[in-house]
DOBA-169564 format. One line per 5 residues: number of its first residue (from 1); their letters; for each residue x, z, y of N, C-alpha, C. Coordinates in Angstrom, 2 decimals. Each point is the difference from the previous one (the first is absolute). Example, Ala and Ser with C-alpha at 12.3 -4.5 7.8 and 13.67 -1.06 7.14 Angstrom:
BEGIN
1) AS) 13.19:7.80:-5.69:-0.89:0.00:1.19:0.90:0.00:1.20 ~ -0.35:-0.72:1.05:0.82:0.06:1.19:-0.77:0.73:1.09
This chain:
BEGIN
1) MLIMI) -86.67:3.41:200.23:0.26:-1.44:0.02:0.73:-0.38:1.29 ~ -0.48:0.55:1.11:0.64:-0.33:1.29:1.44:0.48:0.03 ~ 0.26:1.14:-0.63:1.38:0.54:-0.03:0.91:-0.97:-0.75 ~ -0.49:-0.55:-1.09:0.83:-0.93:-0.80:0.32:-1.25:0.82 ~ -0.99:-0.49:0.75:0.23:-1.20:0.82:1.01:0.31:1.09
6) LCFVL) -0.11:1.17:0.62:0.94:0.39:1.05:1.41:0.10:-0.57 ~ 0.15:0.62:-1.15:1.32:0.14:-0.62:0.57:-1.38:-0.32 ~ -0.84:-0.90:-0.49:0.47:-1.34:-0.35:0.48:-0.74:1.24 ~ -0.77:0.07:1.09:0.39:-0.69:1.24:1.29:0.60:0.55 ~ 0.11:1.33:-0.01:1.22:0.64:0.50:1.20:-0.39:-0.83
11) QQSFV) -0.15:-0.05:-1.32:1.10:-0.38:-0.87:0.43:-1.44:0.26 ~ -0.97:-0.90:0.14:0.33:-1.40:0.25:0.71:-0.16:1.33 ~ -0.48:0.66:1.04:0.63:-0.12:1.32:1.39:0.62:-0.02 ~ 0.19:1.09:-0.75:1.31:0.64:-0.09:1.00:-0.92:-0.69 ~ -0.43:-0.61:-1.10:0.89:-0.91:-0.74:0.35:-1.20:0.88
16) AGVYY) -0.99:-0.52:0.72:0.26:-1.15:0.88:0.95:0.40:1.11 ~ -0.16:1.20:0.54:0.87:0.47:1.08:1.43:0.18:-0.49 ~ 0.17:0.57:-1.17:1.35:0.20:-0.55:0.65:-1.36:-0.29 ~ -0.79:-0.93:-0.56:0.53:-1.33:-0.31:0.43:-0.71:1.28 ~ -0.82:0.10:1.05:0.33:-0.64:1.27:1.24:0.65:0.63
21) WMQSS) 0.09:1.35:-0.11:1.15:0.71:0.57:1.28:-0.39:-0.73 ~ -0.08:-0.14:-1.32:1.18:-0.38:-0.78:0.45:-1.41:0.39 ~ -0.94:-0.91:0.19:0.36:-1.36:0.38:0.62:-0.02:1.39 ~ -0.61:0.71:0.95:0.52:-0.01:1.37:1.38:0.65:0.06 ~ 0.19:1.07:-0.79:1.30:0.69:0.02:1.06:-0.90:-0.65
26) SYQV) -0.39:-0.76:-1.01:0.96:-0.89:-0.67:0.38:-1.13:0.95 ~ -0.92:-0.40:0.86:0.31:-1.06:0.96:0.98:0.51:1.05 ~ -0.12:1.29:0.36:0.89:0.56:1.03:1.43:0.07:-0.50 ~ 0.19:0.26:-1.30:1.35:0.15:-0.54:0.77:-1.32:0.09
């Protein structure tokens, strides 16, 4: 159960990080 929660949190933070990076990179262009 703990592994599933860890995977879920990592996936959410990764998606948020990629989304934020895409927005910041689009602002730089």
